[in-house]
C-alpha positions in Angstrom: -15.1 -17.5 16.6 -17.3 -16.3 13.3 -16.8 -13.4 10.8 -17.1 -10.7 12.5 -20.8 -8.2 11.7 -19.6 -5.6 9.2 -19.5 -2.3 11.4 -21.4 1.2 10.1 -19.2 3.3 7.8 -19.9 6.1 5.6 -19.0 5.7 2.1 -16.5 6.4 0.5 -14.4 7.9 3.4 -10.7 7.5 3.8 -8.2 5.4 6.0 -4.0 5.9 5.1 -1.5 3.4 6.3 2.3 4.0 5.2 5.0 1.9 6.6 8.1 3.7 7.0 11.9 2.7 7.2 14.0 3.5 10.3 17.5 3.9 9.0 20.4 5.3 10.9 22.4 8.9 9.7 25.7 7.1 9.8 25.7 4.3 6.8 22.2 4.5 6.1 21.5 0.9 6.8 17.5 -0.1 8.8 18.0 0.3 12.5 15.9 -1.1 15.2 14.6 2.3 16.4 10.7 1.7 16.5 10.5 0.7 20.1 12.9 4.1 21.0 10.6 6.2 18.4 7.4 5.3 19.5 8.1 6.4 23.3 8.5 9.8 21.9 6.0 9.7 19.3 3.2 8.2 21.8 3.5 11.3 24.1 2.3 13.5 21.0 -1.5 14.3 20.6 -1.6 13.5 16.8 -4.9 13.2 14.5 -2.9 10.0 12.9 -2.0 6.8 14.8 1.6 5.6 15.3 2.7 1.8 15.6 5.1 -0.8 15.5 5.5 -3.3 12.8 6.9 -7.0 12.5 10.5 -6.3 12.8 12.0 -3.0 14.8 13.2 -1.1 11.9 9.7 0.1 10.4 7.0 1.7 11.7 3.6 2.4 11.0 1.7 5.1 11.0 -2.1 5.7 10.1 -4.6 8.3 9.6 -7.9 8.4 11.4 -11.1 8.4 8.8 -10.9 11.2 6.1 -13.3 12.5 4.4 -11.4 13.4 1.1 -7.8 14.3 -0.2 -7.6 17.3 1.8 -8.0 15.3 5.5 -5.6 12.6 4.5 -2.6 15.2 3.2 -2.9 17.4 6.3 -3.0 14.3 8.7 0.1 12.6 6.5 1.7 16.2 7.0 1.4 16.6 10.6 2.7 12.6 11.7 5.4 12.8 8.9 6.7 16.3 10.5 6.5 14.9 14.5 8.1 11.5 13.4 10.7 13.2 11.8 11.0 15.5 14.3 11.5 12.5 16.8 13.8 10.6 14.9 16.3 13.6 14.9 16.3 13.5 18.4 17.0 9.7 18.0 20.2 10.4 15.5 17.8 8.4 13.1 15.8 9.2 10.1 12.8 8.0 8.0 12.1 7.2 4.5 9.5 5.8 2.3 10.1 3.3 -0.5 8.8 -0.3 -1.2 12.1 -1.9 -0.1 15.5 -0.4 1.6 17.6 -0.8 -0.6 20.6 -2.7 0.3 19.6 -3.9 4.1 20.8 -7.4 4.7 17.3 -9.4 6.0 19.3 -11.7 8.4 19.7 -8.8 10.5 16.5 -7.7 11.4 14.7 -7.9 14.7 10.8 -9.1 15.1 9.0 -6.8 17.3 8.0 -8.3 20.5 4.3 -8.8 20.5 2.2 -12.3 20.9 1.1 -11.4 17.0 4.5 -11.1 15.5 5.8 -13.7 17.9 3.3 -16.3 16.7 4.0 -15.1 12.5 8.0 -15.3 13.3 7.1 -19.0 14.2 4.5 -19.4 11.6 6.4 -18.3 8.5 10.5 -18.2 10.1 12.7 -16.7 7.4 9.7 -15.4 5.8 8.9 -13.1 8.7 12.2 -11.0 8.4 12.1 -11.0 4.9 8.9 -9.1 5.6 10.7 -6.0 6.6 9.0 -4.4 3.2 7.0 -1.1 3.4 3.6 -1.0 1.9 0.5 2.1 1.9 -2.7 0.2 2.6 -5.6 2.1 1.7 -9.2 1.9 3.8 -12.1 2.6 2.1 -15.3 3.0 3.5 -18.5 0.9 2.6 -22.4 1.6 3.1 -23.1 -2.1 3.6 -20.8 -5.9 3.6 -22.8 -6.6 0.0 -21.4 -3.2 -1.3 -18.1 -4.1 -0.4 -17.7 -7.6 -1.8 -18.9 -6.2 -4.5 -16.5 -3.0 -5.0 -13.1 -5.5 -4.2 -13.9 -7.2 -6.9 -14.6 -4.4 -9.4 -11.6 -3.0 -8.1 -9.6 -5.6 -9.0 -9.6 -4.6 -12.4 -7.3 -1.4 -11.0 -4.6 -2.9 -8.9 -2.5 -2.7 -11.8 -3.2 1.0 -11.7 -1.9 2.0 -8.3 1.0 -0.8 -8.4 2.6 0.9 -11.2 1.8 4.6 -9.5 3.3 3.5 -6.4 6.7 1.4 -7.7 9.0 2.4 -5.3 10.9 -1.0 -5.0 13.2 -1.6 -7.8 16.3 -2.5 -5.1 16.5 -5.6 -2.9 19.9 -6.8 -1.2 21.7 -4.3 -3.0 21.0 -5.5 -6.8 18.6 -3.7 -8.7 15.8 -6.8 -9.5 14.5 -5.3 -13.0 11.3 -4.8 -11.5 9.2 -1.3 -10.8 7.7 -2.9 -7.6 9.9 -6.2 -5.9 8.2 -5.8 -2.5 5.5 -7.6 -3.8 7.2 -10.9 -5.0 7.8 -10.8 -1.0 4.7 -10.6 0.2 3.1 -13.1 -3.2 5.8 -15.7 -0.8 3.2 -16.0 1.9 0.6 -19.0 1.3 -2.7 -16.8 2.4 -1.6 -14.0 -0.2 -3.1 -13.2 -4.3 -6.8 -12.2 -4.5 -10.2 -12.9 -2.4 -12.4 -15.2 -3.4 -15.2 -14.4 -5.8 -18.2 -14.2 -3.5 -20.5 -11.0 -3.8 -22.8 -11.3 -0.7 -22.0 -11.3 3.0 -23.8 -14.7 3.3 -21.6 -16.6 1.0 -18.4 -14.9 1.8 -19.5 -16.0 5.5 -19.5 -19.8 4.4 -16.3 -19.5 2.8 -14.2 -17.7 5.8 -15.9 -20.6 8.0 -14.5 -23.1 6.1 -11.4 -21.5 6.5 -11.3 -21.1 9.9 -12.4 -25.0 10.3 -9.7 -26.0 8.5 -7.0 -24.1 11.4 -5.6 -22.1 9.1 -6.8 -19.2 9.7 -8.4 -17.5 12.9 -9.4 -13.8 11.6 -8.7 -11.9 8.7 -5.5 -10.7 10.1 -4.5 -14.2 8.7 -5.3 -13.2 5.0 -2.3 -11.1 2.5 -5.3 -10.8 0.4 -4.3 -7.8 -2.2 -7.5 -6.4 -1.2 -9.6 -7.3 1.9 -12.4 -6.8 3.5 -12.1 -5.2 7.2 -15.5 -6.0 8.4 -14.6 -4.4 11.7 -13.8 -1.0 10.2 -16.5 -1.3 7.2 -14.5 -0.9 4.7 -12.5 -2.6 2.3 -8.4 -2.4 2.2 -6.3 -2.6 -0.5 -2.7 -3.7 0.1 -0.7 -3.8 -3.1 1.0 -0.3 -2.7 4.5 0.1 -2.2 5.1 3.3 0.0 5.8 6.1 -1.8 8.9 8.3 -1.2 6.3 11.3 -0.3 3.2 11.6 1.5 1.9 13.4 -1.1 2.3 10.7 -3.5 1.1 8.8 -1.1 -2.2 11.0 -0.4 -2.7 11.5 -4.6 -3.2 7.6 -4.5 -5.8 7.4 -1.8 -7.5 10.2 -3.8 -7.4 7.9 -6.9 -8.5 5.4 -5.2 -11.4 7.1 -3.7 -12.4 8.6 -6.7 -12.3 4.9 -8.5 -14.7 3.4 -6.4 -17.5 6.3 -6.3 -17.1 6.1 -9.9 -17.5 2.3 -9.7 -20.5 2.0 -7.3 -22.7 5.1 -8.6 -22.3 4.3 -12.1 -21.8 1.0 -12.1 -19.8 0.7 -15.5 -19.5 -2.9 -15.3 -20.4 -6.2 -13.5 -17.5 -7.9 -11.3 -17.2 -11.8 -12.6 -14.9 -14.5 -11.9 -13.6 -14.0 -15.7 -12.0 -10.6 -14.5 -9.8 -12.8 -12.6 -8.5 -14.9 -16.0 -5.9 -12.4 -16.5 -5.1 -10.8 -13.2 -1.5 -12.4 -12.0 -0.6 -11.7 -15.5 -1.7 -7.9 -15.1 -0.3 -7.7 -11.8 2.9 -8.8 -12.7 3.2 -6.5 -15.6 2.7 -3.5 -13.1 5.2 -5.0 -10.7 8.1 -6.0 -13.5 7.3 -2.5 -15.7 5.2 0.2 -13.9 3.4 2.2 -16.1 5.2 1.0 -19.2 3.4 -2.4 -18.5 1.0 -3.8 -21.0 -2.2 -5.4 -19.3 -4.9 -7.3 -20.9 -8.6 -6.9 -20.4 -9.7 -10.5 -19.8 -12.9 -10.3 -21.1 -12.0 -8.3 -25.0 -8.4 -9.7 -24.6 -7.1 -6.6 -25.4 -3.3 -5.3 -24.8 -3.3 -2.1 -23.5 -0.6 0.5 -21.8 -1.0 1.0 -18.4 -0.1 4.7 -18.6 -2.7 4.9 -21.2 -5.9 3.0 -19.0 -4.9 5.3 -16.2 -4.7 8.6 -18.4 -8.0 7.2 -19.3 -9.4 6.7 -16.1 -8.2 10.2 -14.4 -10.3 11.6 -17.3 -13.4 9.5 -16.5 -13.5 9.7 -12.6 -12.6 13.9 -13.2 -16.3 14.4 -12.2 -16.3 12.5 -9.1 -13.2 13.8 -7.9 -14.5 17.3 -8.6 -17.5 16.3 -6.0 -14.9 14.6 -3.5 -12.2 17.5 -3.7 -9.5 15.6 -4.9 -8.7 17.6 -8.2 -4.9 17.9 -6.6 -4.2 14.8 -5.9 -5.3 13.3 -9.4 -3.2 16.8 -11.0 0.1 15.6 -9.4 -0.8 11.6 -11.1 -1.3 13.4 -14.0 1.9 14.9 -14.1 3.2 11.7 -12.8 2.8 10.1 -15.9 4.7 12.2 -18.6 7.3 13.4 -15.8 10.6 12.1 -17.1 10.9 11.1 -13.4 7.4 10.8 -12.4 7.7 7.2 -11.2 9.6 6.7 -7.9 11.3 3.5 -8.7 12.9 5.4 -12.0 14.0 8.5 -9.6 15.5 5.3 -7.4 17.1 4.3 -10.7 18.2 8.0 -11.5 19.6 8.0 -8.8 21.9 5.2 -8.5 23.3 6.1 -11.5 24.7 9.1 -10.5 25.7 8.7 -7.4 26.8 4.7 -7.8 26.5 4.3 -3.9 23.0 3.3 -2.5 23.2 4.6 1.1 23.8 8.2 -0.7 20.6 7.4 -2.5 18.7 6.3 0.6 20.1 9.4 2.2 18.1 11.5 -0.9 15.4 9.4 -0.1 15.1 10.8 3.6 15.2 14.0 2.5 12.6 13.8 0.0 10.1 12.3 2.5 11.5 15.2 4.6 9.8 17.4 2.1 13.4 18.3 1.2 
């Protein structure tokens, strides 16, 4: 099997995937309700799609091809309302957040599909520990070389969207000290991290063929990179975000990535180089650990700057592209998040726990937020 041809795609179109927590209404622990929920939801005619994820206490929704923020928020609200209604019929609730605050990974069940069984056999207990919840954003690219250029140019902005989406401070009932602890689970997989530096599809195909010959991978699905090309869709897929607590925040982050992509490709403010990755792991750690208060390093100038300031600066730079794409409402939400006391979902979760002193009540409030309450 060789690398798939890169499918035709309209530049800067969007697709958004959200992995959601399924919880019971008794103690707000995770509940294995995916199969029952899918049976109800697949009867509906929705623009978005709903699919199982690796364990039965998760469900994934994905939009269709969207032109911009307005399409994304419309589809996310429609599918959210449908899922919330169907979950209620099953005495279940749904919420966002990158991790469930107190679930025990050993209680999870692998959802019964051939691929999930294969992943479970390969990765063992890591598969159940992968009951974490992320947002993925696909960005349409006009060709494969453009996609790889954008993938590597976008790497500088990975800490931005980690910080903007961070919503996983609690793991196994413990405050981890991280804003996004979810990514620590992802990093455990051997094919995670950054993509190899290749700026042409031909060069990337050589790398893929070498990996395939080793027997380590069979398709692009076997790579858990922070950003990966998706040739069958004609997109790159940004995969580092926690699932935010609201679909509004998820749509705003997708709009941010769309505007950054348009700015990068149309204005070419810099040329991606291998040295962009000198501080990549450190910067990603800063965003996971400290969120918007992280301090990141410019690998070329060695300048250290607060993430909060860099995001604010980027929001100003991409404003003309936001106007062209109709993304102003989404970016305005992110502007507000930079200055609001509980602008970060992780900060909100910690504040709720400090007030309630009871993590099941925090999860109940997460459900209220996801539902729009």
